[in-house]
mmJSON file of the N, C-alpha and C atoms, coordinates in Angstrom:
{"data_MODEL":{"atom_site":{
"group_PDB":["ATOM","ATOM","ATOM","ATOM","ATOM","ATOM","ATOM","ATOM","ATOM","ATOM","ATOM","ATOM","ATOM","ATOM","ATOM","ATOM","ATOM","ATOM","ATOM","ATOM","ATOM","ATOM","ATOM","ATOM","ATOM","ATOM","ATOM","ATOM","ATOM","ATOM","ATOM","ATOM","ATOM","ATOM","ATOM","ATOM","ATOM","ATOM","ATOM","ATOM","ATOM","ATOM","ATOM","ATOM","ATOM","ATOM","ATOM","ATOM","ATOM","ATOM","ATOM","ATOM","ATOM","ATOM","ATOM","ATOM","ATOM","ATOM","ATOM","ATOM","ATOM","ATOM","ATOM","ATOM","ATOM","ATOM","ATOM","ATOM","ATOM","ATOM","ATOM","ATOM","ATOM","ATOM","ATOM","ATOM","ATOM","ATOM","ATOM","ATOM","ATOM","ATOM","ATOM","ATOM","ATOM","ATOM","ATOM","ATOM","ATOM","ATOM","ATOM","ATOM","ATOM","ATOM","ATOM","ATOM","ATOM","ATOM","ATOM","ATOM","ATOM","ATOM","ATOM","ATOM","ATOM","ATOM","ATOM","ATOM","ATOM","ATOM","ATOM","ATOM","ATOM","ATOM","ATOM","ATOM","ATOM","ATOM","ATOM","ATOM","ATOM","ATOM","ATOM","ATOM","ATOM","ATOM","ATOM","ATOM","ATOM","ATOM","ATOM","ATOM","ATOM","ATOM","ATOM","ATOM","ATOM","ATOM","ATOM","ATOM","ATOM","ATOM","ATOM","ATOM","ATOM","ATOM","ATOM","ATOM","ATOM","ATOM","ATOM","ATOM","ATOM","ATOM","ATOM","ATOM","ATOM","ATOM","ATOM","ATOM","ATOM","ATOM","ATOM","ATOM","ATOM","ATOM","ATOM","ATOM","ATOM","ATOM","ATOM","ATOM","ATOM","ATOM","ATOM","ATOM","ATOM","ATOM","ATOM","ATOM","ATOM","ATOM","ATOM","ATOM","ATOM","ATOM","ATOM","ATOM","ATOM","ATOM","ATOM","ATOM","ATOM","ATOM","ATOM","ATOM","ATOM","ATOM","ATOM","ATOM","ATOM","ATOM","ATOM","ATOM","ATOM","ATOM","ATOM","ATOM","ATOM","ATOM","ATOM","ATOM","ATOM","ATOM","ATOM","ATOM","ATOM","ATOM","ATOM","ATOM","ATOM","ATOM","ATOM","ATOM","ATOM","ATOM","ATOM","ATOM","ATOM","ATOM","ATOM"],
"id":[1,2,3,4,5,6,7,8,9,10,11,12,13,14,15,16,17,18,19,20,21,22,23,24,25,26,27,28,29,30,31,32,33,34,35,36,37,38,39,40,41,42,43,44,45,46,47,48,49,50,51,52,53,54,55,56,57,58,59,60,61,62,63,64,65,66,67,68,69,70,71,72,73,74,75,76,77,78,79,80,81,82,83,84,85,86,87,88,89,90,91,92,93,94,95,96,97,98,99,100,101,102,103,104,105,106,107,108,109,110,111,112,113,114,115,116,117,118,119,120,121,122,123,124,125,126,127,128,129,130,131,132,133,134,135,136,137,138,139,140,141,142,143,144,145,146,147,148,149,150,151,152,153,154,155,156,157,158,159,160,161,162,163,164,165,166,167,168,169,170,171,172,173,174,175,176,177,178,179,180,181,182,183,184,185,186,187,188,189,190,191,192,193,194,195,196,197,198,199,200,201,202,203,204,205,206,207,208,209,210,211,212,213,214,215,216,217,218,219,220,221,222,223,224,225,226,227,228,229,230,231],
"type_symbol":["N","C","C","N","C","C","N","C","C","N","C","C","N","C","C","N","C","C","N","C","C","N","C","C","N","C","C","N","C","C","N","C","C","N","C","C","N","C","C","N","C","C","N","C","C","N","C","C","N","C","C","N","C","C","N","C","C","N","C","C","N","C","C","N","C","C","N","C","C","N","C","C","N","C","C","N","C","C","N","C","C","N","C","C","N","C","C","N","C","C","N","C","C","N","C","C","N","C","C","N","C","C","N","C","C","N","C","C","N","C","C","N","C","C","N","C","C","N","C","C","N","C","C","N","C","C","N","C","C","N","C","C","N","C","C","N","C","C","N","C","C","N","C","C","N","C","C","N","C","C","N","C","C","N","C","C","N","C","C","N","C","C","N","C","C","N","C","C","N","C","C","N","C","C","N","C","C","N","C","C","N","C","C","N","C","C","N","C","C","N","C","C","N","C","C","N","C","C","N","C","C","N","C","C","N","C","C","N","C","C","N","C","C","N","C","C","N","C","C","N","C","C","N","C","C","N","C","C","N","C","C"],
"label_atom_id":["N","CA","C","N","CA","C","N","CA","C","N","CA","C","N","CA","C","N","CA","C","N","CA","C","N","CA","C","N","CA","C","N","CA","C","N","CA","C","N","CA","C","N","CA","C","N","CA","C","N","CA","C","N","CA","C","N","CA","C","N","CA","C","N","CA","C","N","CA","C","N","CA","C","N","CA","C","N","CA","C","N","CA","C","N","CA","C","N","CA","C","N","CA","C","N","CA","C","N","CA","C","N","CA","C","N","CA","C","N","CA","C","N","CA","C","N","CA","C","N","CA","C","N","CA","C","N","CA","C","N","CA","C","N","CA","C","N","CA","C","N","CA","C","N","CA","C","N","CA","C","N","CA","C","N","CA","C","N","CA","C","N","CA","C","N","CA","C","N","CA","C","N","CA","C","N","CA","C","N","CA","C","N","CA","C","N","CA","C","N","CA","C","N","CA","C","N","CA","C","N","CA","C","N","CA","C","N","CA","C","N","CA","C","N","CA","C","N","CA","C","N","CA","C","N","CA","C","N","CA","C","N","CA","C","N","CA","C","N","CA","C","N","CA","C","N","CA","C","N","CA","C","N","CA","C","N","CA","C","N","CA","C","N","CA","C","N","CA","C"],
"label_alt_id":[null,null,null,null,null,null,null,null,null,null,null,null,null,null,null,null,null,null,null,null,null,null,null,null,null,null,null,null,null,null,null,null,null,null,null,null,null,null,null,null,null,null,null,null,null,null,null,null,null,null,null,null,null,null,null,null,null,null,null,null,null,null,null,null,null,null,null,null,null,null,null,null,null,null,null,null,null,null,null,null,null,null,null,null,null,null,null,null,null,null,null,null,null,null,null,null,null,null,null,null,null,null,null,null,null,null,null,null,null,null,null,null,null,null,null,null,null,null,null,null,null,null,null,null,null,null,null,null,null,null,null,null,null,null,null,null,null,null,null,null,null,null,null,null,null,null,null,null,null,null,null,null,null,null,null,null,null,null,null,null,null,null,null,null,null,null,null,null,null,null,null,null,null,null,null,null,null,null,null,null,null,null,null,null,null,null,null,null,null,null,null,null,null,null,null,null,null,null,null,null,null,null,null,null,null,null,null,null,null,null,null,null,null,null,null,null,null,null,null,null,null,null,null,null,null,null,null,null,null,null,null],
"label_comp_id":["UNK","UNK","UNK","UNK","UNK","UNK","UNK","UNK","UNK","UNK","UNK","UNK","UNK","UNK","UNK","UNK","UNK","UNK","UNK","UNK","UNK","UNK","UNK","UNK","UNK","UNK","UNK","UNK","UNK","UNK","UNK","UNK","UNK","UNK","UNK","UNK","UNK","UNK","UNK","UNK","UNK","UNK","UNK","UNK","UNK","UNK","UNK","UNK","UNK","UNK","UNK","UNK","UNK","UNK","UNK","UNK","UNK","UNK","UNK","UNK","UNK","UNK","UNK","UNK","UNK","UNK","UNK","UNK","UNK","UNK","UNK","UNK","UNK","UNK","UNK","UNK","UNK","UNK","UNK","UNK","UNK","UNK","UNK","UNK","UNK","UNK","UNK","UNK","UNK","UNK","UNK","UNK","UNK","UNK","UNK","UNK","UNK","UNK","UNK","UNK","UNK","UNK","UNK","UNK","UNK","UNK","UNK","UNK","UNK","UNK","UNK","UNK","UNK","UNK","UNK","UNK","UNK","UNK","UNK","UNK","UNK","UNK","UNK","UNK","UNK","UNK","UNK","UNK","UNK","UNK","UNK","UNK","UNK","UNK","UNK","UNK","UNK","UNK","UNK","UNK","UNK","UNK","UNK","UNK","UNK","UNK","UNK","UNK","UNK","UNK","UNK","UNK","UNK","UNK","UNK","UNK","UNK","UNK","UNK","UNK","UNK","UNK","UNK","UNK","UNK","UNK","UNK","UNK","UNK","UNK","UNK","UNK","UNK","UNK","UNK","UNK","UNK","UNK","UNK","UNK","UNK","UNK","UNK","UNK","UNK","UNK","UNK","UNK","UNK","UNK","UNK","UNK","UNK","UNK","UNK","UNK","UNK","UNK","UNK","UNK","UNK","UNK","UNK","UNK","UNK","UNK","UNK","UNK","UNK","UNK","UNK","UNK","UNK","UNK","UNK","UNK","UNK","UNK","UNK","UNK","UNK","UNK","UNK","UNK","UNK","UNK","UNK","UNK","UNK","UNK","UNK"],
"label_asym_id":["A","A","A","A","A","A","A","A","A","A","A","A","A","A","A","A","A","A","A","A","A","A","A","A","A","A","A","A","A","A","A","A","A","A","A","A","A","A","A","A","A","A","A","A","A","A","A","A","A","A","A","A","A","A","A","A","A","A","A","A","A","A","A","A","A","A","A","A","A","A","A","A","A","A","A","A","A","A","A","A","A","A","A","A","A","A","A","A","A","A","A","A","A","A","A","A","A","A","A","A","A","A","A","A","A","A","A","A","A","A","A","A","A","A","A","A","A","A","A","A","A","A","A","A","A","A","A","A","A","A","A","A","A","A","A","A","A","A","A","A","A","A","A","A","A","A","A","A","A","A","A","A","A","A","A","A","A","A","A","A","A","A","A","A","A","A","A","A","A","A","A","A","A","A","A","A","A","A","A","A","A","A","A","A","A","A","A","A","A","A","A","A","A","A","A","A","A","A","A","A","A","A","A","A","A","A","A","A","A","A","A","A","A","A","A","A","A","A","A","A","A","A","A","A","A","A","A","A","A","A","A"],
"label_entity_id":["1","1","1","1","1","1","1","1","1","1","1","1","1","1","1","1","1","1","1","1","1","1","1","1","1","1","1","1","1","1","1","1","1","1","1","1","1","1","1","1","1","1","1","1","1","1","1","1","1","1","1","1","1","1","1","1","1","1","1","1","1","1","1","1","1","1","1","1","1","1","1","1","1","1","1","1","1","1","1","1","1","1","1","1","1","1","1","1","1","1","1","1","1","1","1","1","1","1","1","1","1","1","1","1","1","1","1","1","1","1","1","1","1","1","1","1","1","1","1","1","1","1","1","1","1","1","1","1","1","1","1","1","1","1","1","1","1","1","1","1","1","1","1","1","1","1","1","1","1","1","1","1","1","1","1","1","1","1","1","1","1","1","1","1","1","1","1","1","1","1","1","1","1","1","1","1","1","1","1","1","1","1","1","1","1","1","1","1","1","1","1","1","1","1","1","1","1","1","1","1","1","1","1","1","1","1","1","1","1","1","1","1","1","1","1","1","1","1","1","1","1","1","1","1","1","1","1","1","1","1","1"],
"label_seq_id":[1,1,1,2,2,2,3,3,3,4,4,4,5,5,5,6,6,6,7,7,7,8,8,8,9,9,9,10,10,10,11,11,11,12,12,12,13,13,13,14,14,14,15,15,15,16,16,16,17,17,17,18,18,18,19,19,19,20,20,20,21,21,21,22,22,22,23,23,23,24,24,24,25,25,25,26,26,26,27,27,27,28,28,28,29,29,29,30,30,30,31,31,31,32,32,32,33,33,33,34,34,34,35,35,35,36,36,36,37,37,37,38,38,38,39,39,39,40,40,40,41,41,41,42,42,42,43,43,43,44,44,44,45,45,45,46,46,46,47,47,47,48,48,48,49,49,49,50,50,50,51,51,51,52,52,52,53,53,53,54,54,54,55,55,55,56,56,56,57,57,57,58,58,58,59,59,59,60,60,60,61,61,61,62,62,62,63,63,63,64,64,64,65,65,65,66,66,66,67,67,67,68,68,68,69,69,69,70,70,70,71,71,71,72,72,72,73,73,73,74,74,74,75,75,75,76,76,76,77,77,77],
"pdbx_PDB_ins_code":[null,null,null,null,null,null,null,null,null,null,null,null,null,null,null,null,null,null,null,null,null,null,null,null,null,null,null,null,null,null,null,null,null,null,null,null,null,null,null,null,null,null,null,null,null,null,null,null,null,null,null,null,null,null,null,null,null,null,null,null,null,null,null,null,null,null,null,null,null,null,null,null,null,null,null,null,null,null,null,null,null,null,null,null,null,null,null,null,null,null,null,null,null,null,null,null,null,null,null,null,null,null,null,null,null,null,null,null,null,null,null,null,null,null,null,null,null,null,null,null,null,null,null,null,null,null,null,null,null,null,null,null,null,null,null,null,null,null,null,null,null,null,null,null,null,null,null,null,null,null,null,null,null,null,null,null,null,null,null,null,null,null,null,null,null,null,null,null,null,null,null,null,null,null,null,null,null,null,null,null,null,null,null,null,null,null,null,null,null,null,null,null,null,null,null,null,null,null,null,null,null,null,null,null,null,null,null,null,null,null,null,null,null,null,null,null,null,null,null,null,null,null,null,null,null,null,null,null,null,null,null],
"Cartn_x":[-67.219,-66.288,-65.556,-65.517,-64.769,-65.212,-66.523,-66.908,-66.27,-65.822,-65.177,-63.645,-63.128,-61.685,-61.046,-61.884,-61.372,-61.332,-60.159,-60.026,-60.021,-60.528,-60.606,-59.982,-58.879,-58.16,-57.734,-57.284,-56.866,-55.499,-54.671,-53.397,-53.44,-53.18,-53.131,-51.687,-51.031,-49.632,-49.49,-48.374,-48.039,-47.113,-46.1,-45.167,-44.113,-44.089,-43.113,-42.457,-41.142,-40.423,-40.117,-40.425,-40.083,-39.305,-38.756,-38.053,-38.996,-40.24,-41.2,-41.509,-41.773,-42.135,-40.955,-39.755,-38.572,-38.351,-38.754,-38.555,-39.504,-40.625,-41.617,-41.836,-41.318,-41.534,-40.303,-40.542,-39.473,-38.699,-37.371,-36.575,-36.904,-37.298,-37.679,-38.959,-39.868,-41.107,-40.778,-39.902,-39.479,-38.855,-37.997,-37.348,-38.365,-39.326,-40.346,-41.218,-41.636,-42.475,-41.7,-40.416,-39.581,-39.526,-39.355,-39.327,-40.659,-41.752,-43.087,-43.472,-42.756,-43.07,-42.389,-43.166,-42.593,-41.349,-41.262,-40.061,-38.914,-39.169,-38.112,-37.626,-38.433,-38.035,-39.268,-39.098,-40.124,-40.0,-41.049,-40.992,-40.264,-39.724,-39.136,-40.215,-40.4,-41.458,-41.546,-40.438,-40.587,-41.329,-41.37,-42.067,-43.573,-44.138,-45.545,-45.683,-44.739,-44.752,-44.676,-43.91,-43.827,-45.187,-45.888,-47.217,-48.196,-48.144,-49.008,-48.679,-47.403,-46.992,-47.484,-47.392,-47.881,-49.382,-50.162,-51.612,-52.025,-51.191,-51.474,-50.976,-50.251,-49.627,-50.56,-50.188,-50.934,-50.898,-49.831,-49.716,-50.823,-51.441,-52.513,-53.89,-54.0,-55.266,-56.434,-56.162,-57.235,-57.457,-56.862,-57.009,-57.9,-59.005,-59.88,-60.604,-60.894,-61.64,-60.799,-59.492,-58.652,-58.109,-57.721,-57.006,-55.612,-54.636,-53.265,-52.561,-52.248,-51.565,-50.058,-49.46,-48.014,-47.506,-47.403,-47.177,-46.124,-45.322,-44.259,-44.762,-46.013,-46.587,-47.327,-47.395,-48.05,-49.472,-50.208,-51.609,-51.749,-50.65,-50.717,-51.109,-50.834,-51.167,-52.643],
"Cartn_y":[-1.729,-0.735,-1.202,-2.516,-3.058,-2.493,-2.263,-1.698,-0.344,0.352,1.651,1.544,0.317,0.116,0.255,0.168,0.297,-1.086,-1.49,-2.77,-2.54,-3.517,-3.428,-4.694,-4.534,-5.665,-5.344,-6.367,-6.236,-6.901,-6.357,-6.984,-7.323,-8.597,-9.05,-9.397,-8.526,-8.787,-9.793,-10.473,-11.385,-10.695,-11.424,-10.92,-10.029,-8.776,-7.807,-7.141,-7.083,-6.395,-4.966,-4.066,-2.661,-2.214,-1.042,-0.529,-0.49,-0.113,-0.038,-1.415,-2.392,-3.714,-4.408,-4.218,-4.823,-4.291,-3.056,-2.445,-3.003,-3.583,-4.044,-5.551,-6.27,-7.714,-8.431,-9.379,-10.161,-10.933,-10.933,-11.656,-13.148,-13.762,-15.178,-15.389,-14.437,-14.517,-14.362,-13.437,-13.246,-14.525,-15.154,-16.397,-17.507,-17.633,-18.677,-18.444,-17.214,-16.906,-17.09,-16.786,-17.0,-18.484,-19.324,-20.773,-21.29,-20.651,-21.096,-20.6,-19.628,-19.071,-19.922,-20.447,-21.346,-20.823,-19.54,-19.05,-18.794,-18.932,-18.864,-17.483,-16.473,-15.112,-14.221,-13.085,-12.052,-11.301,-10.609,-9.805,-8.502,-7.948,-6.611,-5.631,-4.508,-3.571,-3.221,-3.058,-2.76,-3.842,-5.059,-6.128,-5.878,-5.189,-4.787,-3.77,-2.849,-1.861,-2.5,-3.57,-4.272,-4.865,-5.41,-5.974,-4.873,-3.742,-2.605,-2.115,-1.966,-1.489,-2.437,-3.737,-4.7,-4.533,-4.481,-4.369,-3.048,-2.032,-0.739,-0.676,-1.685,-1.644,-2.179,-1.908,-2.436,-3.959,-4.551,-6.006,-6.67,-5.93,-6.47,-5.977,-5.479,-4.866,-5.845,-7.141,-8.139,-8.819,-8.264,-8.813,-7.882,-8.416,-7.643,-8.591,-8.092,-8.875,-9.905,-9.704,-10.695,-10.151,-11.084,-10.783,-11.365,-10.514,-10.953,-11.091,-12.306,-12.567,-12.435,-11.519,-11.296,-11.676,-12.994,-13.491,-14.593,-14.771,-15.775,-17.196,-17.428,-18.764,-19.016,-18.011,-18.175,-18.695,-18.232,-18.639,-20.095,-20.764,-22.18,-23.028,-22.518,-23.269,-23.274],
"Cartn_z":[-49.187,-49.65,-50.912,-51.121,-52.259,-53.61,-53.828,-55.132,-55.43,-54.406,-54.587,-54.543,-54.57,-54.564,-53.197,-52.157,-50.788,-50.156,-49.706,-49.024,-47.517,-46.798,-45.346,-44.777,-44.081,-43.521,-42.094,-41.413,-40.018,-39.856,-38.996,-38.649,-37.165,-36.862,-35.474,-35.127,-34.377,-34.046,-32.914,-32.922,-31.833,-30.852,-30.421,-29.42,-30.084,-29.667,-30.162,-28.967,-28.985,-27.922,-28.339,-27.453,-27.633,-26.399,-26.427,-25.248,-24.042,-24.271,-23.172,-22.606,-23.475,-22.959,-22.288,-22.828,-22.207,-20.795,-20.559,-19.254,-18.193,-18.609,-17.626,-17.622,-18.607,-18.682,-18.14,-17.275,-16.664,-17.736,-17.681,-18.676,-18.759,-17.64,-17.66,-18.47,-18.376,-19.158,-20.64,-20.962,-22.353,-22.892,-22.104,-22.542,-22.765,-21.865,-21.998,-23.226,-23.447,-24.613,-25.914,-25.886,-27.064,-27.414,-26.407,-26.648,-27.179,-26.801,-27.217,-28.608,-29.135,-30.448,-31.522,-32.484,-33.478,-34.2,-34.502,-35.19,-34.219,-32.917,-31.927,-31.556,-31.789,-31.418,-31.359,-30.739,-30.772,-32.093,-32.488,-33.693,-33.449,-34.512,-34.466,-34.918,-34.213,-34.576,-36.065,-36.789,-38.217,-39.006,-38.48,-39.2,-39.281,-38.314,-38.413,-39.548,-39.623,-40.707,-42.074,-42.203,-43.492,-43.869,-42.886,-43.155,-43.574,-42.882,-43.23,-44.637,-44.928,-46.257,-47.344,-47.094,-48.083,-48.307,-47.229,-47.392,-48.04,-47.933,-48.571,-50.011,-50.433,-51.758,-52.849,-54.083,-55.222,-55.259,-54.712,-54.705,-53.881,-52.982,-52.141,-52.579,-53.794,-54.232,-54.316,-54.351,-54.431,-53.079,-52.03,-50.682,-49.88,-49.383,-48.511,-47.566,-46.379,-45.402,-44.665,-44.582,-43.906,-42.587,-41.745,-40.513,-40.7,-40.963,-41.193,-39.856,-39.497,-38.237,-38.454,-37.749,-37.814,-36.429,-36.222,-34.871,-34.757,-35.777,-35.719,-35.551,-35.927,-35.817,-34.513,-33.64,-32.329,-32.468,-33.463,-33.622,-34.045,-34.378,-34.707,-33.514,-32.315,-31.115,-30.965],
"occupancy":[1.0,1.0,1.0,1.0,1.0,1.0,1.0,1.0,1.0,1.0,1.0,1.0,1.0,1.0,1.0,1.0,1.0,1.0,1.0,1.0,1.0,1.0,1.0,1.0,1.0,1.0,1.0,1.0,1.0,1.0,1.0,1.0,1.0,1.0,1.0,1.0,1.0,1.0,1.0,1.0,1.0,1.0,1.0,1.0,1.0,1.0,1.0,1.0,1.0,1.0,1.0,1.0,1.0,1.0,1.0,1.0,1.0,1.0,1.0,1.0,1.0,1.0,1.0,1.0,1.0,1.0,1.0,1.0,1.0,1.0,1.0,1.0,1.0,1.0,1.0,1.0,1.0,1.0,1.0,1.0,1.0,1.0,1.0,1.0,1.0,1.0,1.0,1.0,1.0,1.0,1.0,1.0,1.0,1.0,1.0,1.0,1.0,1.0,1.0,1.0,1.0,1.0,1.0,1.0,1.0,1.0,1.0,1.0,1.0,1.0,1.0,1.0,1.0,1.0,1.0,1.0,1.0,1.0,1.0,1.0,1.0,1.0,1.0,1.0,1.0,1.0,1.0,1.0,1.0,1.0,1.0,1.0,1.0,1.0,1.0,1.0,1.0,1.0,1.0,1.0,1.0,1.0,1.0,1.0,1.0,1.0,1.0,1.0,1.0,1.0,1.0,1.0,1.0,1.0,1.0,1.0,1.0,1.0,1.0,1.0,1.0,1.0,1.0,1.0,1.0,1.0,1.0,1.0,1.0,1.0,1.0,1.0,1.0,1.0,1.0,1.0,1.0,1.0,1.0,1.0,1.0,1.0,1.0,1.0,1.0,1.0,1.0,1.0,1.0,1.0,1.0,1.0,1.0,1.0,1.0,1.0,1.0,1.0,1.0,1.0,1.0,1.0,1.0,1.0,1.0,1.0,1.0,1.0,1.0,1.0,1.0,1.0,1.0,1.0,1.0,1.0,1.0,1.0,1.0,1.0,1.0,1.0,1.0,1.0,1.0,1.0,1.0,1.0,1.0,1.0,1.0],
"B_iso_or_equiv":[0.0,0.0,0.0,0.0,0.0,0.0,0.0,0.0,0.0,0.0,0.0,0.0,0.0,0.0,0.0,0.0,0.0,0.0,0.0,0.0,0.0,0.0,0.0,0.0,0.0,0.0,0.0,0.0,0.0,0.0,0.0,0.0,0.0,0.0,0.0,0.0,0.0,0.0,0.0,0.0,0.0,0.0,0.0,0.0,0.0,0.0,0.0,0.0,0.0,0.0,0.0,0.0,0.0,0.0,0.0,0.0,0.0,0.0,0.0,0.0,0.0,0.0,0.0,0.0,0.0,0.0,0.0,0.0,0.0,0.0,0.0,0.0,0.0,0.0,0.0,0.0,0.0,0.0,0.0,0.0,0.0,0.0,0.0,0.0,0.0,0.0,0.0,0.0,0.0,0.0,0.0,0.0,0.0,0.0,0.0,0.0,0.0,0.0,0.0,0.0,0.0,0.0,0.0,0.0,0.0,0.0,0.0,0.0,0.0,0.0,0.0,0.0,0.0,0.0,0.0,0.0,0.0,0.0,0.0,0.0,0.0,0.0,0.0,0.0,0.0,0.0,0.0,0.0,0.0,0.0,0.0,0.0,0.0,0.0,0.0,0.0,0.0,0.0,0.0,0.0,0.0,0.0,0.0,0.0,0.0,0.0,0.0,0.0,0.0,0.0,0.0,0.0,0.0,0.0,0.0,0.0,0.0,0.0,0.0,0.0,0.0,0.0,0.0,0.0,0.0,0.0,0.0,0.0,0.0,0.0,0.0,0.0,0.0,0.0,0.0,0.0,0.0,0.0,0.0,0.0,0.0,0.0,0.0,0.0,0.0,0.0,0.0,0.0,0.0,0.0,0.0,0.0,0.0,0.0,0.0,0.0,0.0,0.0,0.0,0.0,0.0,0.0,0.0,0.0,0.0,0.0,0.0,0.0,0.0,0.0,0.0,0.0,0.0,0.0,0.0,0.0,0.0,0.0,0.0,0.0,0.0,0.0,0.0,0.0,0.0,0.0,0.0,0.0,0.0,0.0,0.0],
"pdbx_formal_charge":[null,null,null,null,null,null,null,null,null,null,null,null,null,null,null,null,null,null,null,null,null,null,null,null,null,null,null,null,null,null,null,null,null,null,null,null,null,null,null,null,null,null,null,null,null,null,null,null,null,null,null,null,null,null,null,null,null,null,null,null,null,null,null,null,null,null,null,null,null,null,null,null,null,null,null,null,null,null,null,null,null,null,null,null,null,null,null,null,null,null,null,null,null,null,null,null,null,null,null,null,null,null,null,null,null,null,null,null,null,null,null,null,null,null,null,null,null,null,null,null,null,null,null,null,null,null,null,null,null,null,null,null,null,null,null,null,null,null,null,null,null,null,null,null,null,null,null,null,null,null,null,null,null,null,null,null,null,null,null,null,null,null,null,null,null,null,null,null,null,null,null,null,null,null,null,null,null,null,null,null,null,null,null,null,null,null,null,null,null,null,null,null,null,null,null,null,null,null,null,null,null,null,null,null,null,null,null,null,null,null,null,null,null,null,null,null,null,null,null,null,null,null,null,null,null,null,null,null,null,null,null],
"auth_seq_id":[1,1,1,2,2,2,3,3,3,4,4,4,5,5,5,6,6,6,7,7,7,8,8,8,9,9,9,10,10,10,11,11,11,12,12,12,13,13,13,14,14,14,15,15,15,16,16,16,17,17,17,18,18,18,19,19,19,20,20,20,21,21,21,22,22,22,23,23,23,24,24,24,25,25,25,26,26,26,27,27,27,28,28,28,29,29,29,30,30,30,31,31,31,32,32,32,33,33,33,34,34,34,35,35,35,36,36,36,37,37,37,38,38,38,39,39,39,40,40,40,41,41,41,42,42,42,43,43,43,44,44,44,45,45,45,46,46,46,47,47,47,48,48,48,49,49,49,50,50,50,51,51,51,52,52,52,53,53,53,54,54,54,55,55,55,56,56,56,57,57,57,58,58,58,59,59,59,60,60,60,61,61,61,62,62,62,63,63,63,64,64,64,65,65,65,66,66,66,67,67,67,68,68,68,69,69,69,70,70,70,71,71,71,72,72,72,73,73,73,74,74,74,75,75,75,76,76,76,77,77,77],
"auth_comp_id":["UNK","UNK","UNK","UNK","UNK","UNK","UNK","UNK","UNK","UNK","UNK","UNK","UNK","UNK","UNK","UNK","UNK","UNK","UNK","UNK","UNK","UNK","UNK","UNK","UNK","UNK","UNK","UNK","UNK","UNK","UNK","UNK","UNK","UNK","UNK","UNK","UNK","UNK","UNK","UNK","UNK","UNK","UNK","UNK","UNK","UNK","UNK","UNK","UNK","UNK","UNK","UNK","UNK","UNK","UNK","UNK","UNK","UNK","UNK","UNK","UNK","UNK","UNK","UNK","UNK","UNK","UNK","UNK","UNK","UNK","UNK","UNK","UNK","UNK","UNK","UNK","UNK","UNK","UNK","UNK","UNK","UNK","UNK","UNK","UNK","UNK","UNK","UNK","UNK","UNK","UNK","UNK","UNK","UNK","UNK","UNK","UNK","UNK","UNK","UNK","UNK","UNK","UNK","UNK","UNK","UNK","UNK","UNK","UNK","UNK","UNK","UNK","UNK","UNK","UNK","UNK","UNK","UNK","UNK","UNK","UNK","UNK","UNK","UNK","UNK","UNK","UNK","UNK","UNK","UNK","UNK","UNK","UNK","UNK","UNK","UNK","UNK","UNK","UNK","UNK","UNK","UNK","UNK","UNK","UNK","UNK","UNK","UNK","UNK","UNK","UNK","UNK","UNK","UNK","UNK","UNK","UNK","UNK","UNK","UNK","UNK","UNK","UNK","UNK","UNK","UNK","UNK","UNK","UNK","UNK","UNK","UNK","UNK","UNK","UNK","UNK","UNK","UNK","UNK","UNK","UNK","UNK","UNK","UNK","UNK","UNK","UNK","UNK","UNK","UNK","UNK","UNK","UNK","UNK","UNK","UNK","UNK","UNK","UNK","UNK","UNK","UNK","UNK","UNK","UNK","UNK","UNK","UNK","UNK","UNK","UNK","UNK","UNK","UNK","UNK","UNK","UNK","UNK","UNK","UNK","UNK","UNK","UNK","UNK","UNK","UNK","UNK","UNK","UNK","UNK","UNK"],
"auth_asym_id":["A","A","A","A","A","A","A","A","A","A","A","A","A","A","A","A","A","A","A","A","A","A","A","A","A","A","A","A","A","A","A","A","A","A","A","A","A","A","A","A","A","A","A","A","A","A","A","A","A","A","A","A","A","A","A","A","A","A","A","A","A","A","A","A","A","A","A","A","A","A","A","A","A","A","A","A","A","A","A","A","A","A","A","A","A","A","A","A","A","A","A","A","A","A","A","A","A","A","A","A","A","A","A","A","A","A","A","A","A","A","A","A","A","A","A","A","A","A","A","A","A","A","A","A","A","A","A","A","A","A","A","A","A","A","A","A","A","A","A","A","A","A","A","A","A","A","A","A","A","A","A","A","A","A","A","A","A","A","A","A","A","A","A","A","A","A","A","A","A","A","A","A","A","A","A","A","A","A","A","A","A","A","A","A","A","A","A","A","A","A","A","A","A","A","A","A","A","A","A","A","A","A","A","A","A","A","A","A","A","A","A","A","A","A","A","A","A","A","A","A","A","A","A","A","A","A","A","A","A","A","A"],
"auth_atom_id":["N","CA","C","N","CA","C","N","CA","C","N","CA","C","N","CA","C","N","CA","C","N","CA","C","N","CA","C","N","CA","C","N","CA","C","N","CA","C","N","CA","C","N","CA","C","N","CA","C","N","CA","C","N","CA","C","N","CA","C","N","CA","C","N","CA","C","N","CA","C","N","CA","C","N","CA","C","N","CA","C","N","CA","C","N","CA","C","N","CA","C","N","CA","C","N","CA","C","N","CA","C","N","CA","C","N","CA","C","N","CA","C","N","CA","C","N","CA","C","N","CA","C","N","CA","C","N","CA","C","N","CA","C","N","CA","C","N","CA","C","N","CA","C","N","CA","C","N","CA","C","N","CA","C","N","CA","C","N","CA","C","N","CA","C","N","CA","C","N","CA","C","N","CA","C","N","CA","C","N","CA","C","N","CA","C","N","CA","C","N","CA","C","N","CA","C","N","CA","C","N","CA","C","N","CA","C","N","CA","C","N","CA","C","N","CA","C","N","CA","C","N","CA","C","N","CA","C","N","CA","C","N","CA","C","N","CA","C","N","CA","C","N","CA","C","N","CA","C","N","CA","C","N","CA","C","N","CA","C","N","CA","C","N","CA","C","N","CA","C"],
"pdbx_PDB_model_num":[1,1,1,1,1,1,1,1,1,1,1,1,1,1,1,1,1,1,1,1,1,1,1,1,1,1,1,1,1,1,1,1,1,1,1,1,1,1,1,1,1,1,1,1,1,1,1,1,1,1,1,1,1,1,1,1,1,1,1,1,1,1,1,1,1,1,1,1,1,1,1,1,1,1,1,1,1,1,1,1,1,1,1,1,1,1,1,1,1,1,1,1,1,1,1,1,1,1,1,1,1,1,1,1,1,1,1,1,1,1,1,1,1,1,1,1,1,1,1,1,1,1,1,1,1,1,1,1,1,1,1,1,1,1,1,1,1,1,1,1,1,1,1,1,1,1,1,1,1,1,1,1,1,1,1,1,1,1,1,1,1,1,1,1,1,1,1,1,1,1,1,1,1,1,1,1,1,1,1,1,1,1,1,1,1,1,1,1,1,1,1,1,1,1,1,1,1,1,1,1,1,1,1,1,1,1,1,1,1,1,1,1,1,1,1,1,1,1,1,1,1,1,1,1,1,1,1,1,1,1,1]
}}}
């Protein structure tokens, strides 16, 4: 698709808390996963939107074929 100016990328999110997930996930599990995440917190849902906006922007026009991990460093393990 690149010859036609179309980039193809993927976003792999890590731990994100939403109203739905907070309602079903045990607080002890949330605390443990928070401690295990290198940045020390769960992601905020708008942070996925920021990654999408970047990949859709002109600033990312030379980026294609990547898997952008938005996971607070979780994939470092």
